[in-house]
C-alpha positions as CSV (number, residue, x, y, z in Angstrom):
1,M,-76.7,-102.6,-64.1
2,R,-76.4,-101.3,-67.1
3,K,-78.6,-98.7,-66.3
4,K,-76.1,-98.2,-63.0
5,T,-73.3,-97.5,-65.2
6,L,-75.9,-95.2,-67.4
7,I,-75.7,-92.6,-64.1
8,L,-72.8,-93.1,-62.6
9,N,-70.9,-92.2,-66.3
10,V,-74.0,-88.9,-66.3
11,L,-72.6,-88.1,-62.7
12,I,-68.7,-88.3,-63.5
13,I,-69.2,-86.1,-66.2
14,I,-71.3,-83.1,-64.3
15,L,-68.6,-83.7,-62.3
16,L,-65.6,-83.0,-64.1
17,S,-68.1,-80.2,-65.8
18,S,-68.3,-78.6,-62.2
19,C,-64.6,-78.9,-61.6
20,S,-63.4,-77.3,-65.2
21,K,-66.0,-74.5,-64.3
22,D,-64.5,-73.5,-60.8
23,L,-60.6,-73.5,-62.8
24,F,-62.4,-71.5,-65.1
25,K,-63.5,-68.9,-62.7
26,D,-59.5,-69.0,-61.2
27,N,-57.7,-68.7,-63.5
28,R,-59.8,-65.4,-64.4
29,K,-58.1,-62.1,-64.2
30,T,-61.7,-59.6,-64.0
31,W,-64.3,-60.4,-63.4
32,K,-68.0,-59.0,-61.2
33,R,-69.2,-60.2,-58.1
34,E,-71.6,-59.8,-55.4
35,S,-69.6,-58.2,-52.6
36,P,-69.9,-59.4,-49.2
37,V,-69.7,-55.8,-47.7
38,F,-73.1,-54.6,-47.2
39,L,-72.8,-50.6,-47.6
40,R,-75.1,-48.3,-48.9
41,K,-72.6,-45.8,-50.0
42,V,-68.9,-46.4,-50.9
43,R,-67.0,-43.3,-49.6
44,D,-63.4,-44.9,-49.4
45,F,-61.8,-47.8,-50.7
46,H,-58.1,-49.2,-50.8
47,Q,-56.0,-52.2,-51.4
48,G,-54.0,-52.3,-48.2
49,P,-50.0,-53.0,-48.0
50,D,-51.1,-56.9,-47.3
51,G,-52.9,-57.1,-50.7
52,Y,-56.6,-57.4,-48.8
53,Y,-59.2,-54.8,-49.5
54,Y,-60.1,-51.6,-47.2
55,V,-63.6,-50.5,-47.2
56,I,-65.3,-47.7,-45.6
57,G,-69.1,-46.4,-45.8
58,D,-72.8,-46.4,-44.6
59,I,-74.8,-49.1,-44.3
60,Q,-77.5,-46.1,-44.5
61,D,-77.6,-43.1,-46.6
62,E,-75.4,-40.8,-43.3
63,D,-76.3,-43.7,-40.9
64,G,-74.2,-46.7,-40.1
65,G,-70.4,-45.7,-40.4
66,R,-68.7,-49.3,-41.1
67,I,-65.1,-50.3,-42.1
68,Y,-64.5,-53.5,-43.7
69,C,-61.3,-55.8,-43.9
70,A,-61.4,-58.6,-47.5
71,E,-60.0,-60.5,-49.8
72,E,-60.3,-62.3,-52.7
73,G,-61.0,-66.3,-52.4
74,N,-59.5,-68.7,-54.7
75,R,-62.6,-68.6,-57.1
76,K,-61.5,-64.6,-58.3
77,N,-64.3,-63.7,-55.5
78,C,-63.9,-61.2,-52.4
79,K,-64.7,-62.6,-49.4
80,K,-64.9,-60.7,-45.6
81,R,-62.3,-61.3,-43.3
82,W,-63.8,-58.6,-40.5
83,K,-65.9,-55.4,-40.2
84,V,-65.8,-53.4,-37.8
85,E,-69.3,-51.1,-36.7
86,L,-68.2,-47.8,-36.5
87,D,-70.1,-46.7,-32.7
88,K,-72.6,-43.4,-33.2
89,V,-70.3,-42.5,-36.6
90,A,-73.3,-41.3,-38.6
91,T,-71.2,-41.1,-41.8
92,A,-68.0,-43.2,-42.6
93,R,-65.5,-40.5,-44.9
94,S,-62.3,-42.0,-45.6
95,L,-59.9,-44.1,-45.0
96,E,-55.4,-44.3,-45.1
97,F,-53.2,-46.6,-44.0
98,T,-50.1,-44.8,-42.0
99,S,-46.4,-45.8,-42.2
100,D,-46.3,-47.3,-38.5
101,G,-48.5,-50.3,-39.6
102,N,-52.2,-48.9,-39.3
103,I,-54.9,-47.1,-40.8
104,I,-56.7,-44.1,-39.7
105,A,-60.3,-43.2,-40.3
106,T,-62.4,-40.1,-40.2
107,G,-66.3,-39.6,-39.9
108,M,-69.0,-38.0,-38.3
109,R,-70.5,-38.1,-35.0
110,E,-74.5,-38.7,-34.6
111,D,-75.7,-35.8,-32.0
112,G,-79.4,-36.6,-31.9
113,S,-80.1,-35.2,-35.0
114,Q,-79.2,-36.2,-39.1
115,D,-76.2,-34.7,-40.0
116,I,-74.9,-32.4,-36.8
117,G,-72.5,-33.1,-34.7
118,P,-68.7,-33.4,-34.2
119,A,-66.1,-35.0,-36.4
120,V,-64.2,-38.0,-35.6
121,L,-60.4,-39.5,-36.4
122,L,-60.4,-43.0,-35.6
123,K,-57.3,-45.6,-35.9
124,L,-57.1,-48.8,-36.2
125,D,-55.1,-51.8,-36.7
126,M,-54.7,-54.0,-39.7
127,Q,-56.9,-56.6,-37.0
128,G,-59.2,-53.9,-36.7
129,N,-59.2,-53.0,-33.0
130,I,-59.6,-49.3,-32.2
131,L,-56.4,-47.9,-31.1
132,W,-57.9,-44.1,-30.4
133,T,-61.0,-42.0,-31.1
134,K,-60.6,-37.8,-31.8
135,D,-63.3,-35.8,-32.2
136,F,-63.6,-32.3,-33.6
137,M,-66.3,-29.7,-33.4
138,Y,-66.5,-26.2,-34.7
139,D,-69.1,-23.4,-34.9
140,V,-72.9,-25.7,-35.4
141,R,-71.4,-28.6,-37.9
142,T,-68.3,-29.8,-38.2
143,K,-67.0,-32.1,-41.6
144,I,-64.4,-34.3,-42.4
145,F,-64.0,-35.3,-45.8
146,D,-59.4,-36.6,-46.1
147,I,-57.4,-36.8,-44.8
148,I,-53.8,-37.9,-45.5
149,E,-50.7,-38.5,-43.4
150,T,-47.9,-35.9,-43.8
151,A,-44.0,-35.9,-43.0
152,D,-44.1,-35.6,-40.0
153,Q,-46.0,-38.5,-39.2
154,G,-49.0,-36.4,-37.6
155,F,-52.3,-35.8,-40.1
156,L,-54.2,-33.0,-42.2
157,M,-57.2,-33.2,-42.9
158,C,-59.9,-31.4,-45.3
159,G,-63.6,-30.7,-45.4
160,Y,-65.9,-27.7,-44.0
161,V,-67.2,-25.8,-40.5
162,T,-70.8,-24.2,-40.9
163,G,-71.9,-21.7,-39.0
164,A,-75.0,-19.9,-38.5
165,T,-76.4,-16.8,-37.1
166,E,-79.2,-15.7,-34.8
167,W,-82.5,-16.6,-36.9
168,G,-80.4,-20.2,-38.2
169,Y,-79.2,-19.1,-41.5
170,T,-75.8,-20.9,-42.0
171,Y,-72.4,-19.8,-44.1
172,S,-69.4,-22.2,-44.1
173,W,-65.4,-22.2,-44.8
174,G,-62.9,-24.4,-46.0
175,L,-61.6,-26.2,-43.5
176,L,-57.9,-27.9,-42.2
177,I,-57.1,-29.7,-39.6
178,K,-53.4,-30.4,-39.1
179,T,-53.0,-32.7,-35.6
180,D,-49.3,-34.9,-34.8
181,K,-49.1,-38.6,-34.7
182,D,-51.5,-39.1,-31.8
183,G,-54.1,-37.3,-33.3
184,N,-53.7,-33.8,-30.6
185,E,-54.9,-31.1,-32.4
186,L,-52.1,-28.3,-33.2
187,W,-53.6,-25.8,-35.8
188,T,-56.3,-25.5,-37.5
189,K,-57.5,-23.1,-40.6
190,R,-60.3,-21.8,-42.8
191,Y,-60.8,-20.6,-46.0
192,G,-62.8,-18.9,-48.2
193,N,-64.3,-15.9,-46.3
194,P,-68.6,-16.2,-46.3
195,E,-69.4,-12.7,-46.6
196,E,-73.3,-13.5,-46.1
197,P,-75.5,-16.7,-45.4
198,G,-76.0,-18.5,-47.9
199,D,-72.0,-18.1,-48.9
200,Y,-70.8,-21.8,-48.8
201,N,-67.1,-23.6,-49.3
202,E,-66.3,-26.6,-48.9
203,F,-63.4,-29.3,-48.9
204,Y,-63.6,-32.4,-50.4
205,D,-60.4,-34.0,-51.4
206,I,-56.9,-33.6,-50.4
207,E,-54.0,-34.7,-52.6
208,K,-49.6,-34.4,-51.9
209,F,-47.7,-33.1,-55.0
210,G,-44.6,-32.3,-53.9
211,S,-43.6,-31.1,-50.5
212,N,-47.0,-29.0,-50.7
213,Y,-50.5,-30.1,-51.1
214,I,-53.9,-30.1,-53.8
215,I,-57.2,-29.4,-52.3
216,V,-60.2,-29.2,-54.0
217,G,-63.9,-28.8,-53.2
218,Q,-66.7,-26.3,-53.9
219,R,-67.8,-22.5,-53.6
220,K,-71.4,-21.0,-53.2
221,R,-72.4,-17.3,-53.5
222,H,-75.3,-16.7,-51.7
223,D,-76.7,-13.6,-54.0
224,N,-76.8,-15.9,-57.5
225,D,-76.6,-19.5,-56.8
226,N,-73.4,-19.4,-58.2
227,Y,-71.4,-22.2,-57.8
228,A,-67.9,-22.8,-58.8
229,G,-65.3,-25.6,-58.3
230,Y,-62.6,-24.8,-55.3
231,F,-59.0,-25.3,-56.4
232,M,-56.2,-24.6,-53.8
233,K,-52.8,-25.2,-53.3
234,I,-51.1,-24.9,-49.8
235,S,-48.5,-25.4,-48.1
236,P,-47.8,-27.7,-45.3
237,S,-48.7,-25.4,-42.9
238,G,-51.6,-24.3,-44.6
239,G,-50.9,-21.0,-46.5
240,I,-52.6,-20.5,-49.8
241,I,-50.1,-20.8,-52.3
242,S,-52.8,-20.4,-54.9
243,E,-56.2,-20.4,-55.0
244,R,-58.6,-20.4,-58.4
245,F,-62.6,-20.7,-58.4
246,D,-63.6,-22.5,-61.7
247,D,-67.0,-21.1,-62.5
248,A,-67.7,-24.1,-65.9
249,V,-67.9,-26.4,-62.5
250,S,-70.2,-26.7,-59.9
251,Y,-68.5,-28.8,-57.6
252,F,-64.9,-31.0,-57.9
253,N,-64.8,-34.5,-56.3
254,E,-61.5,-35.8,-56.2
255,V,-58.4,-34.9,-57.4
256,T,-55.5,-37.2,-58.4
257,I,-51.3,-36.1,-59.6
258,S,-50.5,-37.5,-62.6
259,S,-47.8,-39.8,-63.5
260,D,-46.4,-36.4,-65.3
261,D,-47.3,-34.0,-62.4
262,K,-50.4,-32.4,-63.5
263,A,-53.4,-32.1,-61.2
264,V,-56.5,-34.2,-62.8
265,M,-60.0,-33.4,-61.3
266,I,-63.6,-35.1,-61.3
267,G,-66.5,-33.3,-61.1
268,G,-70.3,-31.9,-62.6
269,V,-72.3,-29.5,-62.5
270,Y,-75.5,-29.0,-60.9
271,S,-77.2,-28.5,-64.2
272,G,-76.5,-32.4,-65.0
273,G,-73.2,-33.5,-66.3
274,T,-69.9,-34.7,-64.9
275,V,-66.5,-32.8,-65.8
276,I,-62.7,-34.4,-65.3
277,K,-60.1,-31.6,-66.1
278,K,-56.0,-31.5,-66.4
279,V,-54.3,-28.9,-65.4
280,N,-51.6,-27.7,-64.6
281,P,-51.1,-27.2,-60.8
282,D,-48.6,-24.8,-60.3
283,D,-51.2,-21.5,-62.7
284,Y,-54.2,-23.6,-62.7
285,Q,-53.9,-23.4,-66.7
286,K,-55.9,-25.6,-68.3
287,I,-54.6,-29.1,-70.6
288,W,-58.0,-30.2,-71.4
289,Q,-61.3,-30.5,-70.4
290,T,-64.0,-34.0,-71.2
291,N,-67.7,-32.8,-70.4
292,I,-70.1,-36.3,-70.0
293,D,-74.1,-35.6,-70.5
294,N,-75.6,-37.3,-67.3
295,P,-78.9,-36.8,-65.6
296,C,-77.3,-37.5,-62.4
297,T,-74.5,-35.9,-60.0
298,H,-73.6,-36.1,-56.7
299,V,-70.9,-34.4,-54.5
300,G,-68.6,-37.0,-53.0
301,L,-69.2,-40.3,-54.6
302,S,-67.3,-40.2,-58.1
303,D,-63.1,-41.0,-58.4
304,I,-60.5,-41.8,-60.7
305,V,-57.3,-43.2,-60.8
306,E,-54.4,-43.0,-63.5
307,T,-53.5,-46.6,-65.6
308,S,-50.9,-47.6,-66.3
309,D,-51.3,-46.2,-69.8
310,K,-50.9,-42.8,-68.8
311,G,-55.2,-42.7,-69.4
312,F,-57.7,-43.1,-66.7
313,I,-60.6,-44.9,-65.0
314,A,-62.9,-42.5,-63.6
315,T,-66.8,-43.4,-61.8
316,N,-69.4,-41.7,-61.2
317,Y,-72.6,-42.0,-58.6
318,Y,-74.9,-44.4,-60.0
319,I,-74.2,-43.4,-63.5
320,M,-71.6,-44.9,-65.4
321,I,-67.7,-46.3,-65.5
322,L,-65.4,-44.1,-67.6
323,K,-62.7,-45.1,-69.8
324,L,-60.6,-42.3,-70.8
325,D,-56.9,-41.7,-72.4
326,K,-54.2,-40.1,-71.4
327,D,-55.5,-37.1,-73.6
328,G,-58.5,-36.9,-71.6
329,N,-60.8,-39.4,-74.6
330,V,-63.4,-41.0,-73.3
331,Q,-62.2,-44.4,-75.1
332,K,-65.6,-46.8,-72.7
333,K,-68.3,-46.8,-70.9
334,I,-69.8,-48.9,-68.8
335,G,-73.8,-47.6,-67.8
336,Q,-76.1,-48.4,-64.9
337,H,-74.2,-50.4,-63.1
338,K,-74.2,-52.5,-59.7
339,A,-70.6,-51.8,-58.6
340,I,-70.9,-47.7,-59.8
341,N,-71.8,-46.4,-56.2
342,G,-68.0,-46.5,-55.1
343,M,-64.5,-45.6,-55.2
344,I,-61.4,-47.4,-57.3
345,T,-58.0,-48.9,-56.1
346,P,-54.9,-49.6,-58.1
347,T,-54.5,-53.8,-57.0
348,K,-51.1,-55.3,-57.0
349,D,-51.4,-58.1,-59.9
350,G,-51.6,-55.0,-62.3
351,Y,-55.3,-54.5,-62.4
352,Y,-58.3,-52.2,-61.1
353,M,-61.2,-53.1,-58.3
354,I,-64.0,-50.9,-57.8
355,A,-66.1,-51.8,-54.7
356,G,-70.0,-50.9,-54.8
357,S,-72.7,-51.1,-52.7
358,G,-73.6,-54.3,-54.2
359,S,-70.7,-55.8,-55.6
360,F,-66.7,-55.9,-56.1
361,M,-65.7,-55.1,-60.1
362,K,-61.9,-56.3,-61.2
363,V,-61.2,-55.1,-64.4
364,D,-58.0,-54.6,-66.4
365,K,-56.4,-50.6,-68.2
366,D,-58.9,-50.9,-70.6
367,L,-62.0,-52.0,-68.8
368,N,-62.7,-55.6,-69.6
369,Y,-64.2,-58.0,-67.2
370,E,-66.1,-61.3,-67.4
371,E,-70.0,-60.1,-66.2
372,K,-70.7,-63.9,-65.8
373,Y,-68.5,-66.4,-64.8
């Protein structure tokens, strides 16, 4: 009898201990959790108006576009609600929410060989049902990297279009495509004026700035492999208001408009290094620039958001997560983390979620989180 009582007491202690751990996990505000979202590359990530998280990317490099919807569980983990496998979409690029309560997404279709095929625009409802798709193909290759809804409820997309000589040498223009609310093309415009094969102009991100737009990307010239960060301010009709080529940077991946109406970009140099730069959007006057040495850079896979204290959280592909103050000084760095291959979204409860290929990570404005849970 005494032995049975001892065993029962041990079981009760184990049960109470397990419950207290669950309660502790439930009360945590910052955490890391292995993700049910299986993507090799996360291309875009946002918390929706419904409070759920929406992730777009590829299950393989340039192969297998997918969109996931996930939610936080009651133990502060993330669990999948639904997924959409995008038929014949090799690269899924960007995702936004529309004013009519739906989702708009972009990608590039496969066409028998890697990296060649039309760009695709998709509209989905919030349950992941595809409402319509539109393809856009110009010259030998068309890529769309980002999309934004315009004041008329249409869409403005940025990317690039590649041409080729009869001998197969290529060159590219920065590309804007304007559509109506149903994805029908209203106009396209090309930028950068490639003069010779080997001249490349590419747009990677677009943000609204007042009634106008800021676009960033890269330019390369054929004669000396001269790369430059591409910065452009345009009107709603696509007219160039200002254009700058920054030779100190090889490319800009992302731009965000800060609360003081300045443009903050993250990019890199191909010799190795991440660059974060804040400028006045009207004249490209530099306010501050932060350079971080690292052995790897990657076009199109980094992100930056402003935090509640007017600082910034930034990610760089496979390298680091950074916390910067309002003047661009690095306050904290987390390196070699699974969530780094990812994008950042502010959450409705005042935190920041980072989605990577292997995990979700929820942090506060100072990058505090719980590694073990």
